[in-house]
C-alpha positions in Angstrom: 53.9 59.9 3.5 54.8 56.6 1.9 51.5 54.9 2.8 49.5 57.3 0.6 51.8 56.9 -2.3 51.6 53.1 -2.3 47.8 53.4 -2.3 47.9 55.0 -5.7 50.1 52.4 -7.2 48.7 49.2 -5.7 45.2 49.4 -7.2 46.6 49.8 -10.7 48.9 46.7 -10.3 46.0 44.7 -8.8 43.8 45.8 -11.6 46.4 44.6 -14.2 47.0 41.3 -12.4 43.3 40.6 -12.2 42.9 41.1 -16.0 45.9 38.9 -16.7 44.7 36.2 -14.4 41.1 36.3 -15.8 42.4 36.2 -19.4 44.9 33.4 -18.8 42.1 31.3 -17.4 40.4 31.1 -20.8 41.3 28.0 -22.8 43.6 28.6 -25.7 43.5 32.3 -25.1 46.3 34.4 -26.6 46.2 38.0 -25.7 47.9 41.3 -25.5 47.4 44.2 -23.1 48.2 47.7 -24.3 48.4 51.1 -22.7 45.5 53.1 -24.0 46.9 56.4 -22.5 50.0 56.6 -24.7 50.3 57.4 -28.4 50.5 54.3 -30.6 49.2 52.1 -27.7 52.3 50.2 -26.7 52.0 46.6 -25.6 52.6 46.3 -21.8 51.9 42.5 -21.5 51.6 39.5 -23.8 50.9 36.0 -22.6 52.8 32.9 -23.5 50.1 31.7 -25.8 50.5 34.8 -27.9 54.2 34.2 -28.1 53.6 30.6 -29.2 51.0 31.5 -31.8 53.0 34.4 -33.3 56.5 33.0 -33.1 57.8 36.2 -31.4 59.2 36.1 -27.9 58.0 38.5 -25.2 61.0 40.9 -25.5 60.3 41.3 -29.3 56.7 42.2 -28.7 56.9 44.5 -25.6 56.5 48.2 -26.3 55.5 47.6 -30.0 52.1 49.0 -31.0 49.1 46.8 -30.3 48.1 47.5 -33.9 50.4 44.5 -34.6 51.8 46.2 -37.7 54.9 44.0 -37.3 52.6 41.0 -38.2 51.1 42.6 -41.3 51.9 41.1 -44.7 51.1 41.6 -48.3 47.7 39.9 -48.0 46.6 41.6 -44.8 43.5 43.5 -45.9 43.7 47.3 -45.6 40.0 47.5 -44.6 40.6 45.2 -41.6 43.7 47.3 -40.6 41.4 50.4 -40.8 38.9 48.7 -38.6 41.6 47.9 -36.0 42.7 51.6 -36.2 39.1 52.8 -35.8 38.4 50.6 -32.8 41.5 51.7 -31.0 41.3 55.4 -31.8 37.6 55.5 -30.8 38.0 53.2 -27.9 35.3 50.8 -29.1 34.8 47.1 -28.8 35.1 45.2 -32.1 35.7 41.8 -33.4 36.9 40.7 -36.8 38.9 38.1 -38.8 42.4 39.2 -39.9 45.2 37.6 -41.8 48.5 38.2 -40.0 51.9 36.6 -40.4 54.0 34.8 -37.8 57.6 35.8 -37.3 58.6 33.1 -39.9 56.2 34.7 -42.4 53.7 31.8 -42.2 50.1 33.2 -42.7 47.9 33.1 -39.7 44.1 33.7 -39.7 43.0 35.1 -36.4 39.7 36.1 -34.9 40.8 39.4 -33.2 38.7 41.0 -30.5 39.5 44.5 -29.3 38.1 45.4 -25.9 38.7 48.7 -24.1 39.2 48.4 -20.4 38.0 51.2 -18.2 39.2 52.1 -14.7 37.1 53.2 -11.7 36.8 56.7 -13.2 35.5 55.3 -16.5 38.6 56.2 -18.4 39.9 53.7 -21.0 43.4 52.8 -19.6 44.1 49.6 -21.4 43.1 47.6 -24.5 42.7 43.9 -24.3 43.3 42.2 -27.6 42.5 38.6 -27.8 43.4 36.3 -30.6 41.8 33.0 -31.6 43.5 30.9 -34.3 41.0 30.2 -37.1 43.5 29.2 -39.8 42.0 25.7 -40.0 38.6 27.1 -40.7 39.9 29.3 -43.5 41.7 26.5 -45.4 39.9 25.1 -48.4 38.5 21.7 -47.8 40.4 19.0 -49.6 38.2 17.2 -52.1 39.5 13.9 -50.9 38.0 14.5 -47.5 34.5 14.9 -48.9 34.3 11.9 -51.2 31.6 9.4 -50.5 29.5 12.0 -48.6 31.8 12.0 -45.6 32.1 15.1 -43.6 35.4 15.5 -41.8 
């Protein structure tokens, strides 16, 4: 019976589309969606803002782990990487600052939020990882900008 089969697929697609639509409506929101049901949590969707901020195109990102190991560099803190691992493995919401690297190896400070997404049966089926560029906040303030008591 084809009608019954489509009923099982359509809610999942609608669910995914709703998440994408809602996340895309956030200003300057770059994000990934990853499959929480498969080992290593492969990326199933990344928005254009993530591609722009990271320098990777969608084809290069798809199916890689949402741990974003491909963006780690020598100064990426091991403690932060461990927190990402823990949040994913234990399906917990968490938020932290992390130093990642763009495709061209430029350092990029991000505020990373990991959010497990549950289906109607309360199973975590996806992870939503949102990224906010905070590089400008992490740069040292130039002494020229603060002369004369001015705040810039």
